[in-house]
PyMOL Python script that loads the backbone (N, CA, C, O; Angstrom):
from pymol import cmd

cmd.read_pdbstr("""\
ATOM      1  N   MET A   1      16.126 183.902 167.179  1.00  0.00           N
ATOM      2  CA  MET A   1      15.667 182.635 166.649  1.00  0.00           C
ATOM      3  C   MET A   1      14.891 182.885 165.354  1.00  0.00           C
ATOM      4  O   MET A   1      13.993 183.727 165.327  1.00  0.00           O
ATOM      5  N   THR A   2      15.220 182.181 164.308  1.00  0.00           N
ATOM      6  CA  THR A   2      14.520 182.289 163.038  1.00  0.00           C
ATOM      7  C   THR A   2      13.400 181.261 163.000  1.00  0.00           C
ATOM      8  O   THR A   2      13.611 180.089 163.312  1.00  0.00           O
ATOM      9  N   ARG A   3      12.237 181.695 162.626  1.00  0.00           N
ATOM     10  CA  ARG A   3      11.078 180.801 162.547  1.00  0.00           C
ATOM     11  C   ARG A   3      10.729 180.528 161.094  1.00  0.00           C
ATOM     12  O   ARG A   3      10.935 181.372 160.222  1.00  0.00           O
ATOM     13  N   ASP A   4      10.203 179.347 160.849  1.00  0.00           N
ATOM     14  CA  ASP A   4       9.736 178.986 159.519  1.00  0.00           C
ATOM     15  C   ASP A   4       8.325 179.533 159.350  1.00  0.00           C
ATOM     16  O   ASP A   4       7.387 179.049 159.984  1.00  0.00           O
ATOM     17  N   LEU A   5       8.174 180.534 158.500  1.00  0.00           N
ATOM     18  CA  LEU A   5       6.873 181.158 158.280  1.00  0.00           C
ATOM     19  C   LEU A   5       6.312 180.830 156.898  1.00  0.00           C
ATOM     20  O   LEU A   5       5.411 181.515 156.415  1.00  0.00           O
ATOM     21  N   ASP A   6       6.842 179.785 156.262  1.00  0.00           N
ATOM     22  CA  ASP A   6       6.412 179.427 154.906  1.00  0.00           C
ATOM     23  C   ASP A   6       4.917 179.137 154.818  1.00  0.00           C
ATOM     24  O   ASP A   6       4.299 179.414 153.790  1.00  0.00           O
ATOM     25  N   GLY A   7       4.330 178.590 155.864  1.00  0.00           N
ATOM     26  CA  GLY A   7       2.911 178.246 155.830  1.00  0.00           C
ATOM     27  C   GLY A   7       1.990 179.370 156.271  1.00  0.00           C
ATOM     28  O   GLY A   7       0.779 179.177 156.380  1.00  0.00           O
ATOM     29  N   ALA A   8       2.555 180.540 156.524  1.00  0.00           N
ATOM     30  CA  ALA A   8       1.748 181.655 157.021  1.00  0.00           C
ATOM     31  C   ALA A   8       0.749 182.119 155.964  1.00  0.00           C
ATOM     32  O   ALA A   8       1.100 182.303 154.798  1.00  0.00           O
ATOM     33  N   ARG A   9      -0.490 182.303 156.386  1.00  0.00           N
ATOM     34  CA  ARG A   9      -1.530 182.871 155.527  1.00  0.00           C
ATOM     35  C   ARG A   9      -1.750 184.310 156.003  1.00  0.00           C
ATOM     36  O   ARG A   9      -2.410 184.563 157.011  1.00  0.00           O
ATOM     37  N   TRP A  10      -1.180 185.228 155.248  1.00  0.00           N
ATOM     38  CA  TRP A  10      -1.173 186.640 155.632  1.00  0.00           C
ATOM     39  C   TRP A  10      -2.488 187.305 155.276  1.00  0.00           C
ATOM     40  O   TRP A  10      -3.105 187.004 154.255  1.00  0.00           O
ATOM     41  N   ARG A  11      -2.907 188.233 156.161  1.00  0.00           N
ATOM     42  CA  ARG A  11      -4.092 189.048 155.877  1.00  0.00           C
ATOM     43  C   ARG A  11      -3.889 190.424 156.494  1.00  0.00           C
ATOM     44  O   ARG A  11      -3.145 190.580 157.462  1.00  0.00           O
ATOM     45  N   LYS A  12      -4.550 191.407 155.930  1.00  0.00           N
ATOM     46  CA  LYS A  12      -4.488 192.742 156.518  1.00  0.00           C
ATOM     47  C   LYS A  12      -5.871 193.108 157.028  1.00  0.00           C
ATOM     48  O   LYS A  12      -6.871 192.510 156.630  1.00  0.00           O
ATOM     49  N   ALA A  13      -5.916 194.075 157.895  1.00  0.00           N
ATOM     50  CA  ALA A  13      -7.170 194.468 158.517  1.00  0.00           C
ATOM     51  C   ALA A  13      -8.174 194.936 157.467  1.00  0.00           C
ATOM     52  O   ALA A  13      -7.811 195.582 156.483  1.00  0.00           O
ATOM     53  N   SER A  14      -9.421 194.604 157.692  1.00  0.00           N
ATOM     54  CA  SER A  14     -10.469 195.014 156.756  1.00  0.00           C
ATOM     55  C   SER A  14     -10.643 196.529 156.743  1.00  0.00           C
ATOM     56  O   SER A  14     -11.171 197.079 155.778  1.00  0.00           O
ATOM     57  N   ARG A  15     -10.206 197.208 157.799  1.00  0.00           N
ATOM     58  CA  ARG A  15     -10.324 198.665 157.872  1.00  0.00           C
ATOM     59  C   ARG A  15      -9.090 199.382 157.323  1.00  0.00           C
ATOM     60  O   ARG A  15      -8.998 200.606 157.411  1.00  0.00           O
ATOM     61  N   SER A  16      -8.165 198.649 156.770  1.00  0.00           N
ATOM     62  CA  SER A  16      -6.964 199.266 156.203  1.00  0.00           C
ATOM     63  C   SER A  16      -7.344 200.109 155.001  1.00  0.00           C
ATOM     64  O   SER A  16      -8.198 199.721 154.203  1.00  0.00           O
ATOM     65  N   GLY A  17      -6.715 201.248 154.878  1.00  0.00           N
ATOM     66  CA  GLY A  17      -6.979 202.123 153.745  1.00  0.00           C
ATOM     67  C   GLY A  17      -6.213 201.692 152.516  1.00  0.00           C
ATOM     68  O   GLY A  17      -5.467 200.714 152.544  1.00  0.00           O
ATOM     69  N   GLN A  18      -6.401 202.419 151.453  1.00  0.00           N
ATOM     70  CA  GLN A  18      -5.733 202.116 150.187  1.00  0.00           C
ATOM     71  C   GLN A  18      -4.309 202.663 150.131  1.00  0.00           C
ATOM     72  O   GLN A  18      -3.595 202.401 149.163  1.00  0.00           O
ATOM     73  N   THR A  19      -3.879 203.416 151.145  1.00  0.00           N
ATOM     74  CA  THR A  19      -2.557 204.024 151.120  1.00  0.00           C
ATOM     75  C   THR A  19      -1.447 203.023 151.381  1.00  0.00           C
ATOM     76  O   THR A  19      -0.280 203.314 151.119  1.00  0.00           O
ATOM     77  N   GLY A  20      -1.787 201.857 151.888  1.00  0.00           N
ATOM     78  CA  GLY A  20      -0.772 200.851 152.162  1.00  0.00           C
ATOM     79  C   GLY A  20      -0.108 201.003 153.512  1.00  0.00           C
ATOM     80  O   GLY A  20       0.842 200.279 153.812  1.00  0.00           O
ATOM     81  N   ASN A  21      -0.578 201.918 154.330  1.00  0.00           N
ATOM     82  CA  ASN A  21      -0.016 202.121 155.664  1.00  0.00           C
ATOM     83  C   ASN A  21      -0.677 201.168 156.654  1.00  0.00           C
ATOM     84  O   ASN A  21      -1.486 201.580 157.485  1.00  0.00           O
ATOM     85  N   CYS A  22      -0.330 199.918 156.555  1.00  0.00           N
ATOM     86  CA  CYS A  22      -0.939 198.938 157.443  1.00  0.00           C
ATOM     87  C   CYS A  22       0.017 197.753 157.637  1.00  0.00           C
ATOM     88  O   CYS A  22       1.095 197.688 157.047  1.00  0.00           O
ATOM     89  N   VAL A  23      -0.411 196.854 158.459  1.00  0.00           N
ATOM     90  CA  VAL A  23       0.366 195.646 158.705  1.00  0.00           C
ATOM     91  C   VAL A  23      -0.454 194.437 158.310  1.00  0.00           C
ATOM     92  O   VAL A  23      -1.678 194.501 158.192  1.00  0.00           O
ATOM     93  N   GLU A  24       0.241 193.342 158.112  1.00  0.00           N
ATOM     94  CA  GLU A  24      -0.402 192.055 157.849  1.00  0.00           C
ATOM     95  C   GLU A  24      -0.082 191.133 159.013  1.00  0.00           C
ATOM     96  O   GLU A  24       0.976 191.237 159.633  1.00  0.00           O
ATOM     97  N   VAL A  25      -0.993 190.246 159.295  1.00  0.00           N
ATOM     98  CA  VAL A  25      -0.817 189.297 160.385  1.00  0.00           C
ATOM     99  C   VAL A  25      -1.199 187.899 159.885  1.00  0.00           C
ATOM    100  O   VAL A  25      -2.074 187.753 159.032  1.00  0.00           O
ATOM    101  N   ALA A  26      -0.543 186.895 160.419  1.00  0.00           N
ATOM    102  CA  ALA A  26      -0.890 185.508 160.113  1.00  0.00           C
ATOM    103  C   ALA A  26      -1.245 184.826 161.435  1.00  0.00           C
ATOM    104  O   ALA A  26      -0.421 184.757 162.347  1.00  0.00           O
ATOM    105  N   THR A  27      -2.460 184.330 161.529  1.00  0.00           N
ATOM    106  CA  THR A  27      -2.911 183.708 162.784  1.00  0.00           C
ATOM    107  C   THR A  27      -3.132 182.207 162.635  1.00  0.00           C
ATOM    108  O   THR A  27      -3.759 181.584 163.492  1.00  0.00           O
ATOM    109  N   ASN A  28      -2.624 181.628 161.560  1.00  0.00           N
ATOM    110  CA  ASN A  28      -2.849 180.210 161.320  1.00  0.00           C
ATOM    111  C   ASN A  28      -1.712 179.306 161.810  1.00  0.00           C
ATOM    112  O   ASN A  28      -1.806 178.085 161.680  1.00  0.00           O
ATOM    113  N   LEU A  29      -0.662 179.871 162.359  1.00  0.00           N
ATOM    114  CA  LEU A  29       0.466 179.057 162.822  1.00  0.00           C
ATOM    115  C   LEU A  29       0.268 178.713 164.305  1.00  0.00           C
ATOM    116  O   LEU A  29      -0.237 179.547 165.057  1.00  0.00           O
ATOM    117  N   PRO A  30       0.648 177.528 164.736  1.00  0.00           N
ATOM    118  CA  PRO A  30       0.301 177.081 166.087  1.00  0.00           C
ATOM    119  C   PRO A  30       1.001 177.796 167.242  1.00  0.00           C
ATOM    120  O   PRO A  30       0.381 178.001 168.285  1.00  0.00           O
ATOM    121  N   ASP A  31       2.248 178.176 167.095  1.00  0.00           N
ATOM    122  CA  ASP A  31       3.009 178.695 168.235  1.00  0.00           C
ATOM    123  C   ASP A  31       3.473 180.130 168.087  1.00  0.00           C
ATOM    124  O   ASP A  31       4.179 180.642 168.956  1.00  0.00           O
ATOM    125  N   VAL A  32       3.089 180.790 167.001  1.00  0.00           N
ATOM    126  CA  VAL A  32       3.602 182.131 166.740  1.00  0.00           C
ATOM    127  C   VAL A  32       2.583 182.930 165.921  1.00  0.00           C
ATOM    128  O   VAL A  32       1.861 182.380 165.089  1.00  0.00           O
ATOM    129  N   VAL A  33       2.545 184.234 166.179  1.00  0.00           N
ATOM    130  CA  VAL A  33       1.728 185.149 165.383  1.00  0.00           C
ATOM    131  C   VAL A  33       2.687 186.174 164.765  1.00  0.00           C
ATOM    132  O   VAL A  33       3.132 187.095 165.451  1.00  0.00           O
ATOM    133  N   PRO A  34       3.005 186.020 163.481  1.00  0.00           N
ATOM    134  CA  PRO A  34       3.901 186.970 162.826  1.00  0.00           C
ATOM    135  C   PRO A  34       3.136 188.190 162.309  1.00  0.00           C
ATOM    136  O   PRO A  34       1.981 188.095 161.893  1.00  0.00           O
ATOM    137  N   VAL A  35       3.817 189.336 162.348  1.00  0.00           N
ATOM    138  CA  VAL A  35       3.254 190.609 161.879  1.00  0.00           C
ATOM    139  C   VAL A  35       4.309 191.287 161.014  1.00  0.00           C
ATOM    140  O   VAL A  35       5.487 191.314 161.371  1.00  0.00           O
ATOM    141  N   ARG A  36       3.883 191.840 159.866  1.00  0.00           N
ATOM    142  CA  ARG A  36       4.834 192.510 158.975  1.00  0.00           C
ATOM    143  C   ARG A  36       4.190 193.735 158.338  1.00  0.00           C
ATOM    144  O   ARG A  36       2.967 193.882 158.332  1.00  0.00           O
ATOM    145  N   ASP A  37       5.025 194.600 157.809  1.00  0.00           N
ATOM    146  CA  ASP A  37       4.599 195.820 157.130  1.00  0.00           C
ATOM    147  C   ASP A  37       4.205 195.477 155.699  1.00  0.00           C
ATOM    148  O   ASP A  37       4.962 194.807 154.997  1.00  0.00           O
ATOM    149  N   THR A  38       3.037 195.924 155.256  1.00  0.00           N
ATOM    150  CA  THR A  38       2.594 195.611 153.896  1.00  0.00           C
ATOM    151  C   THR A  38       3.453 196.284 152.833  1.00  0.00           C
ATOM    152  O   THR A  38       3.537 195.791 151.707  1.00  0.00           O
ATOM    153  N   LYS A  39       4.093 197.403 153.171  1.00  0.00           N
ATOM    154  CA  LYS A  39       4.927 198.109 152.190  1.00  0.00           C
ATOM    155  C   LYS A  39       6.320 197.508 152.068  1.00  0.00           C
ATOM    156  O   LYS A  39       7.029 197.784 151.101  1.00  0.00           O
ATOM    157  N   ASP A  40       6.719 196.693 153.036  1.00  0.00           N
ATOM    158  CA  ASP A  40       8.074 196.119 153.037  1.00  0.00           C
ATOM    159  C   ASP A  40       8.008 194.692 153.567  1.00  0.00           C
ATOM    160  O   ASP A  40       8.538 194.390 154.636  1.00  0.00           O
ATOM    161  N   ARG A  41       7.367 193.839 152.826  1.00  0.00           N
ATOM    162  CA  ARG A  41       7.125 192.456 153.275  1.00  0.00           C
ATOM    163  C   ARG A  41       8.411 191.659 153.498  1.00  0.00           C
ATOM    164  O   ARG A  41       8.422 190.707 154.278  1.00  0.00           O
ATOM    165  N   GLU A  42       9.462 192.033 152.836  1.00  0.00           N
ATOM    166  CA  GLU A  42      10.739 191.337 152.995  1.00  0.00           C
ATOM    167  C   GLU A  42      11.611 191.994 154.063  1.00  0.00           C
ATOM    168  O   GLU A  42      12.692 191.490 154.370  1.00  0.00           O
ATOM    169  N   GLY A  43      11.164 193.096 154.626  1.00  0.00           N
ATOM    170  CA  GLY A  43      11.976 193.893 155.533  1.00  0.00           C
ATOM    171  C   GLY A  43      12.080 193.369 156.944  1.00  0.00           C
ATOM    172  O   GLY A  43      12.866 193.898 157.729  1.00  0.00           O
ATOM    173  N   GLY A  44      11.341 192.379 157.290  1.00  0.00           N
ATOM    174  CA  GLY A  44      11.400 191.835 158.629  1.00  0.00           C
ATOM    175  C   GLY A  44      10.012 191.541 159.169  1.00  0.00           C
ATOM    176  O   GLY A  44       9.009 192.068 158.689  1.00  0.00           O
ATOM    177  N   THR A  45       9.983 190.698 160.165  1.00  0.00           N
ATOM    178  CA  THR A  45       8.723 190.270 160.753  1.00  0.00           C
ATOM    179  C   THR A  45       8.850 190.276 162.266  1.00  0.00           C
ATOM    180  O   THR A  45       9.829 189.774 162.820  1.00  0.00           O
ATOM    181  N   LEU A  46       7.868 190.840 162.921  1.00  0.00           N
ATOM    182  CA  LEU A  46       7.785 190.734 164.377  1.00  0.00           C
ATOM    183  C   LEU A  46       6.991 189.481 164.690  1.00  0.00           C
ATOM    184  O   LEU A  46       6.026 189.162 163.995  1.00  0.00           O
ATOM    185  N   THR A  47       7.390 188.774 165.727  1.00  0.00           N
ATOM    186  CA  THR A  47       6.650 187.579 166.110  1.00  0.00           C
ATOM    187  C   THR A  47       6.226 187.678 167.565  1.00  0.00           C
ATOM    188  O   THR A  47       6.964 188.176 168.415  1.00  0.00           O
ATOM    189  N   PHE A  48       5.028 187.196 167.831  1.00  0.00           N
ATOM    190  CA  PHE A  48       4.437 187.214 169.159  1.00  0.00           C
ATOM    191  C   PHE A  48       3.919 185.830 169.494  1.00  0.00           C
ATOM    192  O   PHE A  48       3.594 185.046 168.602  1.00  0.00           O
ATOM    193  N   THR A  49       3.844 185.532 170.782  1.00  0.00           N
ATOM    194  CA  THR A  49       3.157 184.303 171.174  1.00  0.00           C
ATOM    195  C   THR A  49       1.666 184.546 170.977  1.00  0.00           C
ATOM    196  O   THR A  49       1.223 185.695 171.005  1.00  0.00           O
ATOM    197  N   PRO A  50       0.891 183.495 170.779  1.00  0.00           N
ATOM    198  CA  PRO A  50      -0.558 183.694 170.660  1.00  0.00           C
ATOM    199  C   PRO A  50      -1.159 184.403 171.877  1.00  0.00           C
ATOM    200  O   PRO A  50      -2.061 185.226 171.721  1.00  0.00           O
ATOM    201  N   ASP A  51      -0.674 184.099 173.083  1.00  0.00           N
ATOM    202  CA  ASP A  51      -1.185 184.763 174.288  1.00  0.00           C
ATOM    203  C   ASP A  51      -0.874 186.259 174.264  1.00  0.00           C
ATOM    204  O   ASP A  51      -1.739 187.074 174.585  1.00  0.00           O
ATOM    205  N   ALA A  52       0.342 186.626 173.889  1.00  0.00           N
ATOM    206  CA  ALA A  52       0.717 188.037 173.827  1.00  0.00           C
ATOM    207  C   ALA A  52      -0.118 188.772 172.779  1.00  0.00           C
ATOM    208  O   ALA A  52      -0.530 189.909 173.010  1.00  0.00           O
ATOM    209  N   TRP A  53      -0.370 188.146 171.643  1.00  0.00           N
ATOM    210  CA  TRP A  53      -1.168 188.769 170.594  1.00  0.00           C
ATOM    211  C   TRP A  53      -2.611 188.971 171.068  1.00  0.00           C
ATOM    212  O   TRP A  53      -3.200 190.026 170.833  1.00  0.00           O
ATOM    213  N   ARG A  54      -3.175 187.968 171.730  1.00  0.00           N
ATOM    214  CA  ARG A  54      -4.526 188.080 172.285  1.00  0.00           C
ATOM    215  C   ARG A  54      -4.608 189.234 173.292  1.00  0.00           C
ATOM    216  O   ARG A  54      -5.562 190.013 173.286  1.00  0.00           O
ATOM    217  N   ASP A  55      -3.582 189.328 174.162  1.00  0.00           N
ATOM    218  CA  ASP A  55      -3.545 190.406 175.153  1.00  0.00           C
ATOM    219  C   ASP A  55      -3.453 191.777 174.478  1.00  0.00           C
ATOM    220  O   ASP A  55      -4.101 192.730 174.911  1.00  0.00           O
ATOM    221  N   PHE A  56      -2.656 191.870 173.429  1.00  0.00           N
ATOM    222  CA  PHE A  56      -2.542 193.126 172.692  1.00  0.00           C
ATOM    223  C   PHE A  56      -3.892 193.522 172.086  1.00  0.00           C
ATOM    224  O   PHE A  56      -4.332 194.662 172.232  1.00  0.00           O
ATOM    225  N   LEU A  57      -4.540 192.583 171.410  1.00  0.00           N
ATOM    226  CA  LEU A  57      -5.838 192.887 170.793  1.00  0.00           C
ATOM    227  C   LEU A  57      -6.874 193.278 171.842  1.00  0.00           C
ATOM    228  O   LEU A  57      -7.673 194.188 171.619  1.00  0.00           O
ATOM    229  N   ALA A  58      -6.863 192.604 172.967  1.00  0.00           N
ATOM    230  CA  ALA A  58      -7.792 192.958 174.051  1.00  0.00           C
ATOM    231  C   ALA A  58      -7.510 194.373 174.542  1.00  0.00           C
ATOM    232  O   ALA A  58      -8.442 195.129 174.817  1.00  0.00           O
ATOM    233  N   GLY A  59      -6.247 194.734 174.653  1.00  0.00           N
ATOM    234  CA  GLY A  59      -5.878 196.084 175.071  1.00  0.00           C
ATOM    235  C   GLY A  59      -6.335 197.139 174.074  1.00  0.00           C
ATOM    236  O   GLY A  59      -6.791 198.212 174.469  1.00  0.00           O
ATOM    237  N   VAL A  60      -6.216 196.841 172.790  1.00  0.00           N
ATOM    238  CA  VAL A  60      -6.675 197.773 171.770  1.00  0.00           C
ATOM    239  C   VAL A  60      -8.184 197.957 171.892  1.00  0.00           C
ATOM    240  O   VAL A  60      -8.676 199.085 171.861  1.00  0.00           O
ATOM    241  N   LYS A  61      -8.909 196.873 172.027  1.00  0.00           N
ATOM    242  CA  LYS A  61     -10.369 196.950 172.148  1.00  0.00           C
ATOM    243  C   LYS A  61     -10.798 197.699 173.392  1.00  0.00           C
ATOM    244  O   LYS A  61     -11.821 198.383 173.387  1.00  0.00           O
ATOM    245  N   ASP A  62     -10.014 197.572 174.469  1.00  0.00           N
ATOM    246  CA  ASP A  62     -10.345 198.250 175.735  1.00  0.00           C
ATOM    247  C   ASP A  62      -9.856 199.691 175.776  1.00  0.00           C
ATOM    248  O   ASP A  62     -10.083 200.381 176.769  1.00  0.00           O
ATOM    249  N   GLY A  63      -9.193 200.162 174.731  1.00  0.00           N
ATOM    250  CA  GLY A  63      -8.728 201.538 174.669  1.00  0.00           C
ATOM    251  C   GLY A  63      -7.442 201.801 175.442  1.00  0.00           C
ATOM    252  O   GLY A  63      -7.161 202.947 175.794  1.00  0.00           O
ATOM    253  N   GLU A  64      -6.657 200.763 175.712  1.00  0.00           N
ATOM    254  CA  GLU A  64      -5.410 200.927 176.459  1.00  0.00           C
ATOM    255  C   GLU A  64      -4.325 201.618 175.634  1.00  0.00           C
ATOM    256  O   GLU A  64      -3.358 202.130 176.198  1.00  0.00           O
ATOM    257  N   PHE A  65      -4.469 201.639 174.325  1.00  0.00           N
ATOM    258  CA  PHE A  65      -3.453 202.215 173.448  1.00  0.00           C
ATOM    259  C   PHE A  65      -4.061 203.369 172.668  1.00  0.00           C
ATOM    260  O   PHE A  65      -5.226 203.307 172.275  1.00  0.00           O
ATOM    261  N   ASP A  66      -3.303 204.396 172.445  1.00  0.00           N
ATOM    262  CA  ASP A  66      -3.732 205.536 171.657  1.00  0.00           C
ATOM    263  C   ASP A  66      -3.226 205.323 170.237  1.00  0.00           C
ATOM    264  O   ASP A  66      -2.123 205.750 169.894  1.00  0.00           O
ATOM    265  N   LEU A  67      -4.030 204.666 169.420  1.00  0.00           N
ATOM    266  CA  LEU A  67      -3.617 204.320 168.056  1.00  0.00           C
ATOM    267  C   LEU A  67      -4.128 205.308 167.054  1.00  0.00           C
ATOM    268  O   LEU A  67      -3.870 205.164 165.859  1.00  0.00           O
TER     269      LEU A  67
END
""", "prot")
cmd.dss("prot")
cmd.show_as("cartoon", "prot")
cmd.util.cbc("prot")
cmd.orient("prot")
């Protein structure tokens, strides 16, 4: 399914380095949280439900992932 992401306000993490090895996320859309690579913005976008994105962030904060 293709989603309309024209209204997405993209941002990258404040802890991202200057090397460009990071992702951007848009959290302003009501039903989807898109994520993309900052080095290849046209290369594709992963989309998550807001609940799935919240669960992922909670897992990162709780140390469930080795990032």
